[in-house]
PyMOL commands that place a pseudoatom at each C-alpha (Angstrom):
pseudoatom trace, name=CA, resn=UNK, resi=1, chain=A, elem=C, hetatm=0, pos=[-13.146, -38.915, 75.661]
pseudoatom trace, name=CA, resn=UNK, resi=2, chain=A, elem=C, hetatm=0, pos=[-12.634, -36.994, 78.897]
pseudoatom trace, name=CA, resn=UNK, resi=3, chain=A, elem=C, hetatm=0, pos=[-10.607, -33.816, 79.273]
pseudoatom trace, name=CA, resn=UNK, resi=4, chain=A, elem=C, hetatm=0, pos=[-9.037, -32.561, 82.505]
pseudoatom trace, name=CA, resn=UNK, resi=5, chain=A, elem=C, hetatm=0, pos=[-7.480, -29.109, 82.644]
pseudoatom trace, name=CA, resn=UNK, resi=6, chain=A, elem=C, hetatm=0, pos=[-4.992, -27.702, 85.110]
pseudoatom trace, name=CA, resn=UNK, resi=7, chain=A, elem=C, hetatm=0, pos=[-2.669, -24.763, 85.524]
pseudoatom trace, name=CA, resn=UNK, resi=8, chain=A, elem=C, hetatm=0, pos=[-4.938, -21.758, 85.857]
pseudoatom trace, name=CA, resn=UNK, resi=9, chain=A, elem=C, hetatm=0, pos=[-4.469, -19.139, 88.532]
pseudoatom trace, name=CA, resn=UNK, resi=10, chain=A, elem=C, hetatm=0, pos=[-3.662, -15.554, 89.244]
pseudoatom trace, name=CA, resn=UNK, resi=11, chain=A, elem=C, hetatm=0, pos=[-0.789, -13.595, 87.765]
pseudoatom trace, name=CA, resn=UNK, resi=12, chain=A, elem=C, hetatm=0, pos=[0.231, -9.997, 87.367]
pseudoatom trace, name=CA, resn=UNK, resi=13, chain=A, elem=C, hetatm=0, pos=[0.237, -8.367, 83.943]
pseudoatom trace, name=CA, resn=UNK, resi=14, chain=A, elem=C, hetatm=0, pos=[3.359, -9.300, 82.007]
pseudoatom trace, name=CA, resn=UNK, resi=15, chain=A, elem=C, hetatm=0, pos=[3.609, -12.658, 83.734]
pseudoatom trace, name=CA, resn=UNK, resi=16, chain=A, elem=C, hetatm=0, pos=[3.243, -16.182, 82.412]
pseudoatom trace, name=CA, resn=UNK, resi=17, chain=A, elem=C, hetatm=0, pos=[1.105, -19.242, 83.038]
pseudoatom trace, name=CA, resn=UNK, resi=18, chain=A, elem=C, hetatm=0, pos=[0.962, -22.678, 81.468]
pseudoatom trace, name=CA, resn=UNK, resi=19, chain=A, elem=C, hetatm=0, pos=[-2.252, -24.614, 81.098]
pseudoatom trace, name=CA, resn=UNK, resi=20, chain=A, elem=C, hetatm=0, pos=[-2.437, -28.366, 80.586]
pseudoatom trace, name=CA, resn=UNK, resi=21, chain=A, elem=C, hetatm=0, pos=[-5.238, -30.526, 79.225]
pseudoatom trace, name=CA, resn=UNK, resi=22, chain=A, elem=C, hetatm=0, pos=[-5.019, -34.290, 79.533]
pseudoatom trace, name=CA, resn=UNK, resi=23, chain=A, elem=C, hetatm=0, pos=[-7.270, -36.451, 77.386]
pseudoatom trace, name=CA, resn=UNK, resi=24, chain=A, elem=C, hetatm=0, pos=[-8.342, -39.948, 78.348]
pseudoatom trace, name=CA, resn=UNK, resi=25, chain=A, elem=C, hetatm=0, pos=[-10.682, -42.574, 76.973]
pseudoatom trace, name=CA, resn=UNK, resi=26, chain=A, elem=C, hetatm=0, pos=[-11.034, -43.076, 73.225]
pseudoatom trace, name=CA, resn=UNK, resi=27, chain=A, elem=C, hetatm=0, pos=[-8.243, -40.659, 72.333]
pseudoatom trace, name=CA, resn=UNK, resi=28, chain=A, elem=C, hetatm=0, pos=[-7.823, -42.295, 68.922]
pseudoatom trace, name=CA, resn=UNK, resi=29, chain=A, elem=C, hetatm=0, pos=[-11.031, -40.532, 67.886]
pseudoatom trace, name=CA, resn=UNK, resi=30, chain=A, elem=C, hetatm=0, pos=[-9.565, -37.053, 68.446]
pseudoatom trace, name=CA, resn=UNK, resi=31, chain=A, elem=C, hetatm=0, pos=[-8.807, -35.093, 65.275]
pseudoatom trace, name=CA, resn=UNK, resi=32, chain=A, elem=C, hetatm=0, pos=[-8.020, -31.774, 66.912]
pseudoatom trace, name=CA, resn=UNK, resi=33, chain=A, elem=C, hetatm=0, pos=[-7.598, -30.122, 70.307]
pseudoatom trace, name=CA, resn=UNK, resi=34, chain=A, elem=C, hetatm=0, pos=[-7.270, -26.616, 71.532]
pseudoatom trace, name=CA, resn=UNK, resi=35, chain=A, elem=C, hetatm=0, pos=[-8.270, -23.871, 73.897]
pseudoatom trace, name=CA, resn=UNK, resi=36, chain=A, elem=C, hetatm=0, pos=[-11.107, -21.404, 73.999]
pseudoatom trace, name=CA, resn=UNK, resi=37, chain=A, elem=C, hetatm=0, pos=[-11.813, -18.819, 76.645]
pseudoatom trace, name=CA, resn=UNK, resi=38, chain=A, elem=C, hetatm=0, pos=[-14.754, -16.872, 77.942]
pseudoatom trace, name=CA, resn=UNK, resi=39, chain=A, elem=C, hetatm=0, pos=[-14.539, -13.573, 79.757]
pseudoatom trace, name=CA, resn=UNK, resi=40, chain=A, elem=C, hetatm=0, pos=[-17.413, -12.300, 81.923]
pseudoatom trace, name=CA, resn=UNK, resi=41, chain=A, elem=C, hetatm=0, pos=[-20.185, -10.950, 79.726]
pseudoatom trace, name=CA, resn=UNK, resi=42, chain=A, elem=C, hetatm=0, pos=[-18.480, -11.991, 76.514]
pseudoatom trace, name=CA, resn=UNK, resi=43, chain=A, elem=C, hetatm=0, pos=[-18.841, -14.826, 74.056]
pseudoatom trace, name=CA, resn=UNK, resi=44, chain=A, elem=C, hetatm=0, pos=[-16.486, -17.761, 74.062]
pseudoatom trace, name=CA, resn=UNK, resi=45, chain=A, elem=C, hetatm=0, pos=[-13.567, -17.164, 71.689]
pseudoatom trace, name=CA, resn=UNK, resi=46, chain=A, elem=C, hetatm=0, pos=[-10.917, -19.350, 70.158]
pseudoatom trace, name=CA, resn=UNK, resi=47, chain=A, elem=C, hetatm=0, pos=[-7.461, -18.939, 71.676]
pseudoatom trace, name=CA, resn=UNK, resi=48, chain=A, elem=C, hetatm=0, pos=[-5.400, -21.652, 70.013]
pseudoatom trace, name=CA, resn=UNK, resi=49, chain=A, elem=C, hetatm=0, pos=[-6.207, -24.859, 68.196]
pseudoatom trace, name=CA, resn=UNK, resi=50, chain=A, elem=C, hetatm=0, pos=[-4.414, -27.780, 66.617]
pseudoatom trace, name=CA, resn=UNK, resi=51, chain=A, elem=C, hetatm=0, pos=[-6.416, -29.627, 63.935]
pseudoatom trace, name=CA, resn=UNK, resi=52, chain=A, elem=C, hetatm=0, pos=[-6.036, -31.952, 60.992]
pseudoatom trace, name=CA, resn=UNK, resi=53, chain=A, elem=C, hetatm=0, pos=[-4.544, -34.539, 63.294]
pseudoatom trace, name=CA, resn=UNK, resi=54, chain=A, elem=C, hetatm=0, pos=[-2.444, -31.768, 64.875]
pseudoatom trace, name=CA, resn=UNK, resi=55, chain=A, elem=C, hetatm=0, pos=[-0.867, -30.769, 61.564]
pseudoatom trace, name=CA, resn=UNK, resi=56, chain=A, elem=C, hetatm=0, pos=[-2.324, -27.244, 61.527]
pseudoatom trace, name=CA, resn=UNK, resi=57, chain=A, elem=C, hetatm=0, pos=[-2.161, -24.664, 64.308]
pseudoatom trace, name=CA, resn=UNK, resi=58, chain=A, elem=C, hetatm=0, pos=[-4.376, -21.625, 64.649]
pseudoatom trace, name=CA, resn=UNK, resi=59, chain=A, elem=C, hetatm=0, pos=[-4.214, -18.715, 67.082]
pseudoatom trace, name=CA, resn=UNK, resi=60, chain=A, elem=C, hetatm=0, pos=[-6.687, -16.018, 67.905]
pseudoatom trace, name=CA, resn=UNK, resi=61, chain=A, elem=C, hetatm=0, pos=[-5.588, -12.567, 66.796]
pseudoatom trace, name=CA, resn=UNK, resi=62, chain=A, elem=C, hetatm=0, pos=[-5.464, -11.255, 70.342]
pseudoatom trace, name=CA, resn=UNK, resi=63, chain=A, elem=C, hetatm=0, pos=[-2.952, -13.875, 71.511]
pseudoatom trace, name=CA, resn=UNK, resi=64, chain=A, elem=C, hetatm=0, pos=[-0.776, -14.226, 68.420]
pseudoatom trace, name=CA, resn=UNK, resi=65, chain=A, elem=C, hetatm=0, pos=[2.886, -13.983, 69.354]
pseudoatom trace, name=CA, resn=UNK, resi=66, chain=A, elem=C, hetatm=0, pos=[2.212, -14.318, 73.092]
pseudoatom trace, name=CA, resn=UNK, resi=67, chain=A, elem=C, hetatm=0, pos=[0.648, -17.763, 73.479]
pseudoatom trace, name=CA, resn=UNK, resi=68, chain=A, elem=C, hetatm=0, pos=[1.981, -21.089, 72.247]
pseudoatom trace, name=CA, resn=UNK, resi=69, chain=A, elem=C, hetatm=0, pos=[0.071, -24.334, 71.965]
pseudoatom trace, name=CA, resn=UNK, resi=70, chain=A, elem=C, hetatm=0, pos=[1.950, -27.622, 72.053]
pseudoatom trace, name=CA, resn=UNK, resi=71, chain=A, elem=C, hetatm=0, pos=[1.291, -31.307, 72.431]
pseudoatom trace, name=CA, resn=UNK, resi=72, chain=A, elem=C, hetatm=0, pos=[2.813, -34.350, 74.113]
pseudoatom trace, name=CA, resn=UNK, resi=73, chain=A, elem=C, hetatm=0, pos=[1.336, -37.230, 72.142]
pseudoatom trace, name=CA, resn=UNK, resi=74, chain=A, elem=C, hetatm=0, pos=[2.696, -39.863, 74.517]
pseudoatom trace, name=CA, resn=UNK, resi=75, chain=A, elem=C, hetatm=0, pos=[0.717, -38.300, 77.362]
pseudoatom trace, name=CA, resn=UNK, resi=76, chain=A, elem=C, hetatm=0, pos=[-2.334, -37.349, 75.259]
pseudoatom trace, name=CA, resn=UNK, resi=77, chain=A, elem=C, hetatm=0, pos=[-1.853, -33.868, 76.656]
pseudoatom trace, name=CA, resn=UNK, resi=78, chain=A, elem=C, hetatm=0, pos=[-1.844, -30.407, 75.147]
pseudoatom trace, name=CA, resn=UNK, resi=79, chain=A, elem=C, hetatm=0, pos=[-0.391, -27.301, 76.714]
pseudoatom trace, name=CA, resn=UNK, resi=80, chain=A, elem=C, hetatm=0, pos=[-0.957, -23.595, 76.388]
pseudoatom trace, name=CA, resn=UNK, resi=81, chain=A, elem=C, hetatm=0, pos=[2.034, -21.462, 77.295]
pseudoatom trace, name=CA, resn=UNK, resi=82, chain=A, elem=C, hetatm=0, pos=[0.803, -17.945, 77.961]
pseudoatom trace, name=CA, resn=UNK, resi=83, chain=A, elem=C, hetatm=0, pos=[3.396, -15.186, 78.097]
pseudoatom trace, name=CA, resn=UNK, resi=84, chain=A, elem=C, hetatm=0, pos=[3.139, -11.406, 78.366]
pseudoatom trace, name=CA, resn=UNK, resi=85, chain=A, elem=C, hetatm=0, pos=[-0.283, -11.798, 79.914]
pseudoatom trace, name=CA, resn=UNK, resi=86, chain=A, elem=C, hetatm=0, pos=[-2.655, -8.847, 79.893]
pseudoatom trace, name=CA, resn=UNK, resi=87, chain=A, elem=C, hetatm=0, pos=[-5.700, -8.094, 82.059]
pseudoatom trace, name=CA, resn=UNK, resi=88, chain=A, elem=C, hetatm=0, pos=[-7.895, -8.705, 79.016]
pseudoatom trace, name=CA, resn=UNK, resi=89, chain=A, elem=C, hetatm=0, pos=[-6.688, -12.311, 78.981]
pseudoatom trace, name=CA, resn=UNK, resi=90, chain=A, elem=C, hetatm=0, pos=[-8.711, -12.885, 82.144]
pseudoatom trace, name=CA, resn=UNK, resi=91, chain=A, elem=C, hetatm=0, pos=[-11.411, -15.509, 81.789]
pseudoatom trace, name=CA, resn=UNK, resi=92, chain=A, elem=C, hetatm=0, pos=[-12.272, -19.160, 82.037]
pseudoatom trace, name=CA, resn=UNK, resi=93, chain=A, elem=C, hetatm=0, pos=[-10.167, -21.239, 79.690]
pseudoatom trace, name=CA, resn=UNK, resi=94, chain=A, elem=C, hetatm=0, pos=[-11.739, -24.372, 78.276]
pseudoatom trace, name=CA, resn=UNK, resi=95, chain=A, elem=C, hetatm=0, pos=[-9.991, -27.281, 76.650]
pseudoatom trace, name=CA, resn=UNK, resi=96, chain=A, elem=C, hetatm=0, pos=[-11.807, -28.564, 73.577]
pseudoatom trace, name=CA, resn=UNK, resi=97, chain=A, elem=C, hetatm=0, pos=[-11.409, -31.718, 71.544]
pseudoatom trace, name=CA, resn=UNK, resi=98, chain=A, elem=C, hetatm=0, pos=[-13.050, -32.507, 68.240]
pseudoatom trace, name=CA, resn=UNK, resi=99, chain=A, elem=C, hetatm=0, pos=[-13.732, -36.213, 67.969]
pseudoatom trace, name=CA, resn=UNK, resi=100, chain=A, elem=C, hetatm=0, pos=[-15.054, -38.309, 65.125]
pseudoatom trace, name=CA, resn=UNK, resi=101, chain=A, elem=C, hetatm=0, pos=[-17.019, -41.466, 65.883]
pseudoatom trace, name=CA, resn=UNK, resi=102, chain=A, elem=C, hetatm=0, pos=[-19.821, -41.573, 63.338]
pseudoatom trace, name=CA, resn=UNK, resi=103, chain=A, elem=C, hetatm=0, pos=[-19.690, -37.804, 62.880]
pseudoatom trace, name=CA, resn=UNK, resi=104, chain=A, elem=C, hetatm=0, pos=[-17.703, -34.962, 64.377]
pseudoatom trace, name=CA, resn=UNK, resi=105, chain=A, elem=C, hetatm=0, pos=[-18.601, -33.650, 67.810]
pseudoatom trace, name=CA, resn=UNK, resi=106, chain=A, elem=C, hetatm=0, pos=[-17.078, -31.527, 70.570]
pseudoatom trace, name=CA, resn=UNK, resi=107, chain=A, elem=C, hetatm=0, pos=[-15.863, -32.554, 73.991]
pseudoatom trace, name=CA, resn=UNK, resi=108, chain=A, elem=C, hetatm=0, pos=[-15.170, -29.922, 76.651]
pseudoatom trace, name=CA, resn=UNK, resi=109, chain=A, elem=C, hetatm=0, pos=[-13.144, -29.776, 79.804]
pseudoatom trace, name=CA, resn=UNK, resi=110, chain=A, elem=C, hetatm=0, pos=[-14.495, -28.267, 83.000]
pseudoatom trace, name=CA, resn=UNK, resi=111, chain=A, elem=C, hetatm=0, pos=[-12.655, -24.983, 82.520]
pseudoatom trace, name=CA, resn=UNK, resi=112, chain=A, elem=C, hetatm=0, pos=[-9.903, -23.323, 84.500]
pseudoatom trace, name=CA, resn=UNK, resi=113, chain=A, elem=C, hetatm=0, pos=[-9.880, -19.719, 85.687]
pseudoatom trace, name=CA, resn=UNK, resi=114, chain=A, elem=C, hetatm=0, pos=[-7.104, -17.369, 84.612]
pseudoatom trace, name=CA, resn=UNK, resi=115, chain=A, elem=C, hetatm=0, pos=[-6.965, -13.966, 86.274]
pseudoatom trace, name=CA, resn=UNK, resi=116, chain=A, elem=C, hetatm=0, pos=[-4.480, -11.303, 85.198]
pseudoatom trace, name=CA, resn=UNK, resi=117, chain=A, elem=C, hetatm=0, pos=[-4.250, -8.224, 87.392]
pseudoatom trace, name=CA, resn=UNK, resi=118, chain=A, elem=C, hetatm=0, pos=[-2.968, -4.849, 86.222]
for i in range(1, 118): cmd.bond("trace and resi %d" % i, "trace and resi %d" % (i + 1))
show_as sticks, trace
zoom trace
């Protein structure tokens, strides 16, 4: 499985961005996909995730009510709509897929930078 992200950029506080993550390859092995982010000097944290074959959705506490994760199954693509952005949302956003072949493992995208200015 390969993941390609797009949609990052710069925005002023209060603005919106939408990230996309397209999966290719053995997409039938994917059991969940989502987004994590890493700010400078901080650990990577979960932003939003769809698991259990996309039946369950989870959001990080800091983005609840502002971000929305969605999926287009026909395109093997997930999206992250980010509204009411804050400077603390700045970081590199990584797409993640959990795949099961013999056992579960993680696949990561290359990351896309999101910068929110105050």
